[in-house]
N, C-alpha and C positions, 0 to 999 in steps of 0.2 A: 266070482264076484263076492266081495265081503258083505256081511249082513248090513253094515252101515251104508254101503254103496247101494244096496237094494232099497233101503229106506229113502235115500236121496232120490233115486229114480222115481219111486212111488210118489214122493212129495212133489216133484216137478210135474209129473203127469197130472196130479191132483190140481196143481196151480193152473196148468193149461186148461183143464176142463172147467174149473171155477171161473177163470177170467173169460173164457169163451161164453159161458152162460151169462155172466154178468155184463160184459161189454159188447160182445160181437153179435150174438144171436138176434137181438132186437134191431140192429142196424144193418145187418148183412142183406145184400140183394143178390140172390142166385142168378147165374148167367149160364147160357148154354155153352158147352164146350165138348170137344171130341175126346173119345177114349184114347188111351195110350197104347203102348205095345203090350203083348202078352207077358204075363209074369213068368218066372222060371218054370213053374209047374204046367204052364199051358203053351209052351213054345213047341214049335215043330221044325226040326226034330227036337225031342226032349233033351234037356241038359241034366237030367237026373232029378228025381222028385225031392223037394225040400219040405221041411215041416209045414203043415198046412195051417192056414189062417183059422180054419174052423176048429182046430185042436190047440196048437201051441199059443196062438194069439188070443183065442177066446178064453183060454184058461189062465190068462195072466192079467196084470194090471194094465197092460198095453191095450187091452180091448177098448178102454175109454178113448184112446186116440182114434181108433177105427170108428167108434160111434160118433165122435165129434165130426170127423171127415164125412161120414155117411149123411149126417144131418145137413151138410152144405148143399147137397143135391147137385154136385158138380162131378161129372165123370172124367174130367181132364186128367190124363195120366193113368187112369184106372185100367186094369186088365180088362179086355173085352169079354172075357169069360168070368168076370168078377163073381166070386162065390166062396164057399167054405174050403174048396180045394185049392185056392190060390196059395202061392208061396207066402208064408207069414212075414218074412223079411221084406219082400217086395211090397206087401200091403202096408207095412209100417212106413216105408219110404214114400209110397204114394200118399198116404194119409198125412204125413208130416208136411209134404210139399203142398197139398191142398189147403191145409190149415194155415200155413205161413202165408200163402198167397191171398187167402180170404182175409186174414188179419191186415195184410198190407193194403189191399184195396179198400177195405172198410175204414181203416184209419185215414187214408187219404181223403175219402169222401167226407168223413165226419169232421175233419179239420179244414174243410173247404179248400183242399189242395187239388191241383190238376192230377189226373190219374197217373199212376206210376208207369215209367217207361218199360217196355217189354224186357229190356236187358236187366232191369232191376227186379222185375217179377221172376225172371228165370234164375237170377242169382239167389233170390230168397227161397225159391222152390228147391234149388240144388243144395243150398246150405242146410236147410231144415231136413231134407231127405237124408243127406249124407250123415249129418250129426246124430240124428235120432236113430237111424238104422244101425250106425256104428255101436251105439250103446245097447240096442236090442240084441245085436249079434253077440256082444260081449257078455250080456246077462244070460242069454239063453243058448249060447253056442250054436247059432243058426246061420252060418256063413252063406252068402248068396253071391254068385258070380255076376249078377246084374248090378250090384250095389258097390260102386268103387270105394276103396278105403280113404281116398283123398278127395277133397273138394275141387271142383272145376275152378278155373280162373274167374275173377269177378268179385272177389271178396270186398273190394273197395266200394262196390255199389250197394252193399248191405246198409240199411238204415241203422242208426244207433239209438239207444234208449232216450237220448235227449231230443231226437227228431221224431221218432214214432215209438213212444214208450212201450206199447204192447208187443209189437213186432220186434223191435230192437231188443227188448228183454228176452223174448222167446228165443231168438237166435243166439244171444249171448249166454243164456243159461245152459243151452245144450252144446255150446262150443267145446267145453271140457268139464262136464258136470261133476266128475269124480276126482278132480284135482283138489289140492288143499289150499288153493290160492284165494278162496272166498267165492261167494256167489254174487254175481252182478244184478242183484234184485233192486228194482225201482220201488223203494219203500213207500213213496207217497201215493202210488197206485192203490195201496191198501185202504186209503181214505177216500177214494172216488167211488161213485155208485153208477156212473154211466160215462159214455164217451164225451158228453157235453162237459162233465166235470173235468175230464182229462184235457179237453180243449181249453178250458178256462185256465187251468194250471200252466199249460204250455204258453198261452198268450201272456200270462203274468210273468213268466220266466224270461221272455224275450228281452234282450237289451234295448233300452230306449235310444233311438237314433239321435 
């Protein structure tokens, strides 16, 4: 990966952590959820040991994604043997999925919308996991058999930045972050201080019937 691509990845991880702290943490409501399947390093029979989360992940900028996901208090999708010995790429995929779903649910609640359909939740989890794990693998040369290179069907269910600005931007930014086609940043989010501000902007932008 080129040095300028490394900078882009670090900037996107920083934006994710900043927006989570600014918008999501104070509005997020944890919910109980079941753990997921074992990661590559904890499967039986083993599929070969991959770089560990306690090493490769902890020593990179990606640790911020793991920290944000850990702060959600949701074990959904997490390896039952969650710990430093987990596959680093599996951990990135889990963390990305957990963050995307948390943002999705929190935005729906903050904007007084009905809760998202399970298919939408699944599509957001899958898209975030696939997109972010793909970049992690490219940056750190840590391929993982559990993380498919292509997204599952259901992309049409993903919210756009005009609908859910935080979740929509997150998914759009990581779709192809190293391309030269520009970054789909929602610039007006930089002028908001909480989700109430975002909600007011969304209402103001709605067409008058």
